C-alpha positions in Angstrom: 1.2 1.2 -20.3 0.0 0.8 -23.9 0.3 -3.0 -23.7 -1.6 -3.0 -20.4 -4.5 -1.0 -21.9 -4.6 -3.2 -25.0 -5.0 -6.3 -22.8 -8.2 -4.9 -21.2 -11.6 -5.8 -22.8 -13.0 -3.2 -25.1 -16.7 -3.7 -24.5 -19.1 -1.0 -23.3 -17.7 1.9 -21.3 -18.5 2.4 -17.7 -18.5 5.6 -15.6 -16.3 5.1 -12.5 -15.8 7.5 -9.6 -12.7 7.0 -7.4 -13.0 8.3 -3.9 -9.8 8.7 -1.9 -8.9 10.6 1.3 -5.7 12.2 0.0 -2.9 11.7 -2.5 -0.1 11.3 0.0 2.6 8.7 -0.7 1.0 5.5 0.5 0.5 2.1 -1.1 -3.3 2.2 -1.1 -3.4 5.6 -2.7 -0.8 4.8 -5.3 -2.6 1.6 -6.4 -5.8 3.5 -6.8 -4.1 6.2 -8.9 -2.4 3.7 -11.1 -5.6 1.8 -11.6 -7.4 5.0 -12.5 -4.7 6.0 -15.0 -4.9 2.7 -16.8 -8.7 2.0 -16.6 -9.4 5.6 -17.5 -8.1 4.9 -21.0 -11.2 2.7 -21.7 -13.7 4.0 -19.2 -14.9 7.5 -18.1 -13.1 8.2 -14.8 -13.3 10.8 -12.2 -11.4 11.0 -9.0 -12.5 12.9 -5.9 -9.8 13.7 -3.3 -11.6 14.3 0.0 -8.9 16.2 1.9 -5.6 17.5 0.6 -3.4 16.6 -2.3 0.1 15.2 -1.9 3.1 14.0 -4.0 1.0 11.4 -5.8 -1.1 14.1 -7.3 1.6 14.6 -10.0 1.1 10.9 -11.0 -2.5 11.4 -11.9 -2.9 11.3 -15.7 -5.1 14.4 -16.3 -5.6 13.3 -19.9 -7.8 10.4 -18.8 -8.7 11.2 -15.1 -10.8 14.2 -14.1 -9.7 15.1 -10.6 -11.6 17.2 -8.0 -10.3 18.3 -4.6 -13.0 18.8 -1.9 -10.6 20.0 0.8 -12.5 18.6 3.7 -11.5 20.0 7.1 -13.1 17.2 9.1 -15.2 14.1 8.5 -18.4 16.1 9.2 -17.6 19.0 6.8 -21.1 19.6 5.6 -20.2 21.9 2.7 -17.8 19.3 1.3 -20.3 16.5 1.7 -23.0 18.4 -0.1 -20.6 19.2 -2.9 -19.7 15.5 -3.2 -23.4 14.6 -3.3 -23.8 17.0 -6.2 -20.8 15.5 -8.1 -22.2 12.0 -7.7 -25.7 13.1 -8.8 -24.3 14.9 -11.9 -21.8 12.2 -12.9 -24.1 9.2 -12.2 -21.3 6.7 -11.9 -21.9 3.0 -12.5 -19.3 2.2 -9.8 -17.9 4.2 -6.9 -14.5 2.7 -5.9 -13.4 4.1 -2.5 -10.2 3.4 -0.6 -9.3 3.6 3.1 -11.6 4.2 6.1 -12.9 7.7 5.6 -13.7 7.3 1.9 -15.2 3.9 2.5 -17.5 5.3 5.2 -18.7 8.2 3.1 -19.3 6.0 0.0 -21.3 3.4 2.0 -23.2 6.1 3.8 -24.2 7.7 0.4 -25.6 4.3 -0.6 -27.3 3.7 2.7 -29.1 7.1 2.5 -29.9 6.5 -1.2 -28.0 9.5 -2.4 -26.3 6.9 -4.7 -27.9 3.7 -6.1 -25.0 2.2 -8.1 -22.3 -0.2 -7.1 -19.9 0.5 -4.3 -16.5 -1.1 -4.1 -14.7 -0.4 -0.8 -11.0 -1.0 -0.6 -9.8 -2.4 2.7 -6.2 -3.0 3.7 -6.7 -4.4 7.2 -9.4 -6.0 9.3 -7.9 -4.6 12.5 -9.4 -1.3 13.6 -7.7 -1.3 17.0 -4.0 -0.3 16.6 -2.7 0.4 20.2 -1.8 4.0 19.5 -5.4 5.0 18.8 -7.7 6.0 21.6 -10.1 3.3 22.8 -13.1 5.5 21.8 -11.6 5.9 18.3 -10.9 2.2 17.9 -14.4 1.3 18.9 -16.0 4.0 16.6 -14.0 2.9 13.6 -14.8 -0.8 14.1 -18.5 0.0 14.8 -19.0 2.1 11.7 -17.2 -0.3 9.4 -19.3 -3.2 10.7 -22.5 -1.2 10.5 -22.0 0.0 6.9 -20.0 -2.7 5.2 -23.2 -4.3 3.9 -23.7 -1.3 1.7 -20.5 -2.4 -0.2 -21.2 -4.6 -3.2 -17.6 -5.7 -2.9 -15.0 -5.3 -0.3 -11.7 -5.3 -2.3 -8.5 -6.3 -0.5 -5.0 -7.3 -1.6 -4.2 -10.0 0.9 -5.4 -13.6 1.0 -5.6 -13.5 4.8 -8.0 -10.6 5.0 -11.2 -12.6 4.0 -10.4 -14.9 6.9 -9.9 -12.0 9.3 -13.1 -10.3 8.2 -15.0 -13.6 8.5 -13.9 -13.9 12.2 -15.4 -10.4 12.8 -18.8 -11.6 11.4 -18.6 -10.0 8.0 -20.2 -11.8 5.0 -17.1 -13.0 3.1 -19.2 -13.5 0.0 -18.7 -9.7 -0.5 -14.9 -9.9 -0.4 -12.6 -10.2 -3.4 -8.8 -10.3 -3.5 -6.8 -8.5 -6.0 -3.1 -8.3 -5.3 -1.1 -5.1 -5.7 0.9 -4.8 -8.9 3.7 -2.7 -10.2 5.2 -2.2 -13.7 8.6 -3.9 -13.3 9.7 -2.6 -16.8 10.2 0.8 -15.0 12.7 -0.7 -12.5 16.2 -1.4 -13.6 18.2 -3.3 -11.0 21.7 -2.0 -10.2 24.7 -4.2 -10.9 25.1 -6.5 -7.8 28.1 -6.0 -5.6 29.3 -7.7 -2.4 32.0 -5.1 -1.8 31.7 -1.5 -0.6 32.9 0.6 2.3 29.4 1.3 3.6 26.5 -1.2 3.8 23.3 0.8 3.7 20.1 -0.6 5.3 17.2 1.1 3.7 13.5 1.6 4.6 11.1 3.4 2.1 7.6 4.3 3.2 5.6 6.4 5.7 7.2 7.1 9.1 4.2 6.0 11.1 3.8 3.7 14.1 2.4 0.8 12.0 5.8 0.6 10.3 7.5 -0.3 13.6 10.5 1.9 12.9 11.3 2.7 16.6 12.0 -1.0 17.0 14.1 -1.1 13.8 16.2 1.9 15.1 16.9 0.1 18.4 17.9 -3.0 16.6 20.1 -1.1 14.2 22.0 0.4 17.2 22.9 -3.2 18.2 23.8 -4.2 14.7 26.1 -1.2 14.3 28.2 -2.3 17.2 29.3 -5.4 15.2 29.1 -3.9 11.7 30.7 -0.5 12.0 30.3 0.4 8.3 26.5 0.1 8.3 24.2 3.0 8.0 20.4 3.3 8.2 18.6 5.3 5.5 14.9 6.2 5.9 13.1 7.5 2.9 9.7 9.1 3.5 7.8 11.5 5.7 5.3 11.0 8.4 4.1 11.8 11.9 7.0 10.0 13.6 9.9 11.9 12.0 10.8 14.0 15.0 10.3 11.1 17.5 12.6 8.9 15.4 15.3 11.6 15.1 15.3 12.0 18.9 15.5 8.3 19.4 18.5 8.1 17.1 20.2 10.9 19.0 19.5 9.1 22.4 20.9 5.9 21.0 24.1 7.6 19.9 23.7 6.7 16.2 22.4 9.9 14.7 25.5 10.2 12.5 24.7 6.7 11.1 21.0 7.3 10.4 19.9 9.4 7.4 16.4 10.8 7.3 15.7 11.7 3.7 12.1 12.9 4.1 9.6 12.7 1.2 11.3 12.3 -2.2 10.1 12.3 -5.8 9.3 8.6 -6.7 12.3 8.4 -9.2 14.7 9.8 -6.6 13.4 7.3 -4.0 14.1 4.5 -6.4 17.6 5.7 -7.1 18.2 5.8 -3.3 16.9 2.3 -2.9 19.3 1.1 -5.6 22.2 2.2 -3.4 21.0 0.0 -0.5 22.7 -3.3 0.5 19.5 -4.5 2.2 16.0 -3.2 2.3 13.7 -3.7 5.3 10.0 -3.7 6.2 9.5 -4.2 9.9 5.7 -3.4 9.9 3.3 -4.6 12.5 0.4 -4.2 10.0 0.4 -4.5 6.2 -2.0 -5.6 3.5 0.4 -6.1 0.7 3.2 -3.6 0.7 4.1 -1.7 -2.5 7.5 -0.9 -1.0 8.2 -4.6 -0.7 7.3 -5.1 -4.4 9.5 -2.2 -5.4 12.4 -3.7 -3.4 11.8 -6.9 -5.3 11.6 -5.2 -8.7 15.1 -3.8 -8.0 16.3 -7.3 -7.0 17.2 -6.1 -3.5 17.8 -8.5 -0.6 14.9 -7.9 1.8 14.5 -8.5 5.6 10.8 -8.2 6.5 8.5 -8.9 9.4 6.7 -12.3 9.4 3.2 -11.1 8.9 0.7 -12.4 6.2 1.2 -9.8 3.5 5.0 -10.0 3.7 5.0 -13.8 4.0 2.9 -14.0 0.8 5.7 -12.3 -1.2 8.8 -13.8 0.5 7.4 -17.3 0.7 9.1 -19.0 3.7 12.4 -17.2 3.0 12.8 -18.5 -0.6 12.9 -14.9 -1.8 14.1 -13.0 1.3 14.4 -13.1 5.1 11.5 -13.2 7.6 11.9 -12.2 11.2 9.6 -12.8 14.2 8.2 -9.6 15.6 7.9 -11.2 19.1 11.5 -12.3 19.4 14.0 -9.7 20.6 16.9 -9.2 18.3 15.3 -11.0 15.4 15.6 -8.3 12.7 19.3 -7.6 13.7 20.1 -11.3 13.4 18.5 -11.6 10.0 20.3 -8.5 8.7 23.6 -10.0 10.0 22.8 -13.3 8.3 22.3 -11.5 5.0 25.5 -9.5 5.4 27.5 -12.5 6.3 26.5 -14.4 3.2 25.8 -11.5 0.8 26.1 -13.7 -2.3 23.1 -15.8 -1.0 21.2 -12.6 -0.2 21.7 -11.3 -3.7 20.5 -14.7 -5.1 17.3 -14.3 -3.1 16.9 -10.7 -4.4 17.2 -11.8 -8.0 14.7 -14.6 -7.4 12.3 -12.1 -5.8 12.5 -9.8 -8.9 11.4 -12.8 -11.1 8.5 -13.5 -8.7 7.3 -9.9 -8.6 7.5 -9.7 -12.4 5.5 -12.8 -12.9 2.9 -12.7 -10.1 2.5 -9.0 -9.0 2.3 -7.1 -12.3 0.2 -4.0 -12.8 -1.3 -5.7 -15.8 -2.9 -8.4 -13.6 -4.0 -5.9 -11.0 -5.8 -3.6 -13.5 -7.3 -6.5 -15.5 -8.7 -8.1 -12.3 -10.0 -4.8 -11.0 -11.7 -3.9 -14.3 -13.3 -7.3 -14.4 -14.9 -6.6 -11.0 -16.2 -3.3 -12.2 -18.0 -5.0 -15.0 -19.4 -7.7 -12.7 -20.8 -5.3 -10.1 -22.2 -3.0 -12.8 -24.2 -6.0 -13.9 -25.0 -7.0 -10.3 -23.1 -10.3 -10.8 -20.7 -10.4 -7.9 -18.8 -13.6 -7.5 -17.8 -15.5 -4.4 -14.4 -14.4 -3.0 -11.4 -15.6 -4.9 -8.0 -14.4 -5.7 -8.4 -12.7 -9.1 -4.8 -11.7 -9.5 
């Protein structure tokens, strides 16, 4: 951490307010917390958590980040919104950096109504506001509000090179979009000693148990895989709204004894669990750039991931892992089987992935690029979109 801070410029200090819906274990939340911890060592930083705290709250460095919990009960909780307005007025931040839809909407609305006149940076992870499990009215409302208010963002900050293209297709001004890729500190990750032997081959997923992660599909595919590879087991690390549904599905498929639901774990425990895996998977339908995938890579794990832009960016045409087609039945099962059948090659890809993550997805590059944008917007000199990290 000290080396990261020393690499950041030491010119005039800024006041930065981070606005985040919650501190649940999610990639977007974790990146913002890590950025706040690092950038808070050279700038004055406050973080407002709109709703409830979660496991990531323990990772906030209270020595450099002042954290406030609003405890909003709904998006129109007037008391909480008035309190937030007072915090902004008292703190007078140079930059408000929001993350995810609720926080972005509130930050943009404050600027639109002139409650705040500084710079707004809105973190977006997807240009798709219409996942099929949301009601049609909610899909339309989310898309409408985002399109209506996006112009009150000085910068839309995303982590995926494909997102500016997607936003451009929706009619957004892409001159407002900048790309900063996620980063992790690989010095904190010690890969286990590789082995091709073992009585049980564990297939591991680490992340939120939500529909966007496509775990129902993965469970069904695992049931087929297990018929040919009897020593495999499926380990899911994380909590989420689909926990009960996925447990019921495992029972119906007759594989409940081979599927382990760990629930939410402390970050260090989760990493230890990932180390025990033979193969790590990410079958998501939607991703910006997954922290879980970067963590798999930092531990030199063979990965089998869905062929979507964020995953493809990291795995690079299967040079660093295995990609499967979401639209082809049996695709993930076939790729896992391919990795198990030539596990030495799978381990080679995992080792290469660790090198790639270390060189191109470091937390140093992420924080340096983010801090550069803060300085640019505070001077009202926003650049054209480019990949800054």
